[in-house]
C-alpha positions in Angstrom: -8.2 19.5 15.4 -6.9 16.7 17.7 -8.1 13.2 18.1 -9.7 14.1 21.4 -11.9 16.7 19.7 -13.8 14.2 17.6 -14.9 10.5 17.6 -12.2 7.9 18.4 -10.3 7.6 15.1 -8.4 4.5 13.9 -5.3 6.6 13.3 -5.0 8.3 16.7 -1.2 8.2 16.6 -1.0 10.8 13.8 -0.9 14.4 14.6 -3.5 16.7 13.1 -3.8 18.8 11.0 -2.5 16.4 8.4 -3.2 15.0 4.9 -3.4 11.5 3.6 -2.6 9.9 0.3 -3.7 6.7 -1.3 -2.1 5.6 -4.6 -4.3 3.0 -6.3 -7.5 4.4 -4.8 -9.8 2.8 -7.4 -8.9 -0.7 -6.3 -10.9 -2.7 -3.8 -8.5 -2.1 -0.8 -7.4 1.4 -2.0 -11.1 2.5 -2.3 -12.0 1.0 1.1 -9.0 2.7 2.8 -9.8 6.0 1.1 -13.4 5.9 2.4 -12.2 5.2 5.9 -9.6 8.0 5.8 -12.4 10.5 4.9 -13.7 10.1 8.5 -10.3 10.2 10.1 -10.0 14.0 10.6 -7.6 14.6 7.7 -7.5 18.1 6.2 -7.3 16.5 2.7 -7.4 12.9 1.5 -5.7 12.6 -1.9 -7.0 9.7 -3.9 -4.8 8.8 -7.0 -5.4 6.1 -9.6 -4.9 5.4 -13.2 -8.5 4.5 -14.0 -10.3 7.1 -12.0 -12.0 7.1 -8.6 -15.6 6.0 -8.1 -18.4 8.4 -7.3 -18.5 7.4 -3.7 -15.1 9.2 -3.2 -16.2 12.3 -5.0 -15.5 14.6 -2.0 -11.8 13.7 -1.8 -9.0 15.3 -3.8 -8.9 12.9 -6.7 -6.2 12.8 -9.3 -4.6 10.5 -11.8 -1.3 8.6 -11.6 0.3 5.9 -13.7 2.8 3.9 -11.7 4.3 2.6 -14.9 5.3 6.1 -15.9 7.7 8.1 -13.7 6.8 11.4 -15.2 3.2 10.8 -14.1 4.3 10.0 -10.6 6.5 13.1 -10.5 3.6 15.2 -11.7 1.3 13.8 -9.1 3.8 14.6 -6.4 4.1 18.2 -7.6 0.3 18.6 -7.3 0.2 17.7 -3.6 3.3 19.5 -2.3 1.3 22.3 -0.7 -0.9 21.9 2.4 -0.9 20.4 5.8 1.8 17.8 6.6 1.4 14.6 4.6 1.4 12.0 7.4 -0.1 8.9 5.7 0.7 7.3 2.4 -0.5 4.0 1.2 0.5 2.4 -2.1 -2.4 0.0 -2.8 -1.5 -1.1 -6.3 -0.6 -4.5 -7.5 -1.0 -7.1 -10.3 -1.4 -10.9 -9.9 -3.2 -11.6 -13.2 -5.1 -10.1 -16.1 -6.2 -11.2 -19.5 -2.6 -11.6 -20.7 -0.9 -12.7 -17.5 -1.6 -15.7 -15.2 0.4 -16.9 -12.2 3.0 -19.5 -13.2 2.5 -23.0 -11.9 5.9 -24.2 -13.2 9.2 -22.7 -14.2 8.5 -24.1 -17.7 6.0 -21.2 -18.3 8.3 -18.4 -17.3 8.0 -15.6 -19.8 10.3 -12.6 -19.8 7.7 -10.1 -20.8 5.3 -11.3 -18.1 8.1 -11.1 -15.5 9.0 -7.6 -16.5 5.4 -6.5 -16.2 5.0 -8.1 -12.7 8.1 -6.3 -11.5 7.1 -3.0 -13.2 3.8 -2.9 -11.4 4.5 -4.7 -8.2 8.0 -3.4 -7.4 9.4 -0.7 -9.6 6.2 1.4 -9.7 5.8 1.5 -5.9 9.5 2.2 -5.6 9.2 5.2 -7.8 6.2 6.4 -5.8 8.5 6.3 -2.8 11.2 8.2 -4.7 8.8 11.1 -5.3 6.5 11.0 -2.3 8.8 10.2 0.6 10.4 13.7 0.5 6.9 15.1 1.2 6.7 13.5 4.6 7.3 15.8 7.5 10.7 15.8 9.1 9.3 15.4 12.7 6.4 13.6 14.2 5.0 10.2 13.2 4.3 9.6 9.5 3.5 6.4 7.7 4.6 5.1 4.3 3.0 1.7 3.6 2.8 -0.5 0.6 0.5 -3.5 0.0 2.7 -6.6 -0.3 1.6 -10.2 0.0 2.6 -13.1 2.3 3.6 -15.1 -0.8 6.4 -12.6 -1.2 8.1 -13.9 1.9 11.0 -16.0 0.9 11.1 -17.8 4.2 7.3 -18.6 4.1 7.5 -20.1 0.5 6.6 -23.8 0.9 4.3 -24.3 -2.1 6.3 -22.9 -5.0 4.7 -21.5 -8.1 3.5 -17.9 -8.8 7.1 -17.0 -9.7 6.6 -13.5 -11.0 4.2 -12.4 -8.3 6.3 -13.9 -5.5 9.6 -12.5 -6.8 8.2 -9.0 -7.5 6.6 -8.8 -4.0 9.9 -10.0 -2.5 11.6 -7.2 -4.4 9.0 -4.7 -3.1 9.7 -5.8 0.4 13.4 -5.2 -0.1 12.7 -1.7 -1.4 10.7 -1.1 1.8 13.5 -2.2 4.0 16.0 -0.1 2.2 13.7 3.0 2.1 13.3 2.6 5.9 17.0 2.7 6.6 17.6 5.8 4.5 14.3 7.5 5.8 15.3 6.9 9.4 18.3 9.2 8.9 16.2 12.1 7.6 12.8 11.5 9.3 13.5 9.4 12.5 9.8 9.3 13.5 8.6 7.9 10.2 7.3 4.3 9.8 8.0 2.6 6.5 6.4 -0.8 6.2 5.0 -3.5 3.9 1.5 -4.8 4.7 -0.2 -8.1 3.9 -4.0 -7.4 3.7 -5.1 -11.1 3.9 -7.2 -12.7 1.2 -9.6 -10.0 0.2 -12.8 -10.4 -1.8 -11.6 -8.5 -4.9 -11.0 -9.1 -8.7 -7.4 -9.9 -7.8 -8.3 -12.9 -5.7 -11.6 -14.1 -7.3 -10.1 -16.8 -9.5 -8.2 -18.3 -6.5 -10.8 -18.4 -3.8 -12.1 -21.9 -4.6 -10.0 -23.7 -2.0 -10.1 -21.0 0.7 -12.4 -21.2 3.8 -15.1 -18.5 3.2 -14.4 -17.2 6.7 -10.8 -16.4 5.7 -11.9 -14.2 2.8 -12.2 -10.6 4.0 -14.3 -7.8 2.8 -12.3 -4.8 1.5 -13.7 -2.7 4.4 -12.7 -5.2 7.1 -9.1 -5.5 5.6 -8.9 -1.7 5.4 -9.9 -1.3 9.0 -7.4 -3.8 10.1 -4.5 -2.3 8.1 -5.2 1.2 9.5 -5.3 -0.2 13.0 -2.1 -2.1 12.5 -0.3 1.0 11.2 -1.6 3.1 14.0 0.0 0.8 16.6 3.4 0.9 14.9 6.3 3.1 16.0 9.6 4.1 14.5 11.1 0.9 16.0 8.9 -1.1 13.6 10.1 0.6 10.4 11.4 -1.5 7.6 9.3 -4.5 8.6 6.4 -6.6 7.1 3.1 -6.9 9.0 -0.1 -8.8 8.4 -3.6 -7.6 8.8 -3.7 -9.0 12.3 -0.6 -7.2 13.4 1.7 -10.3 13.2 5.1 -9.7 11.8 6.0 -11.7 8.7 9.5 -12.7 8.0 10.9 -11.4 4.8 
């Protein structure tokens, strides 16, 4: 099937038949992206998460993955080797806070265990997903490997301070993306490897921090997902290794 055989898709630039993969498909953005991908003409949409995927995604190829465990990542990759070309991968995982971890307001509260956890989930885990999933991308034709980053991970854009662990781990993630892209370009010159900023999305991750934000600047997961897919569809191999916001604007690392 080709894009012209069906409705206008968001991801028109990807050849069909093809498969898509979302890591972190149980999260707000990951779930919304997965639902959109189901109507994008992919032969299979693989939806992986640690906690399980909601019932609304029951007709996709669901599976489990723990990005804090490399063996789990390797096993997930083994399960999706066979099939049509894997042309779209989104790593939609991330950690800003939980019951034990809160963003630091000052360097006085830096905690080595909290920093390690931030780096493990926000940088090391996605990097290991790249290690095991990038080899599954086709050698020719456009393919996409994208990770959810955050504007606060931009070193140049940091003018407020605070949020040490989250900022630093997302900056590390951005560096992984840039370095992946350089190596990937030698093996798969048509591939696009990018970091994406989804905007402030109405989700459990952002709920405690929405108080001072204009309600019109808080996006629904579906709107953010639509924008992220549209942005990646417009990218070419010349854009690989870069960092883009939901509106298509490039963010300086």
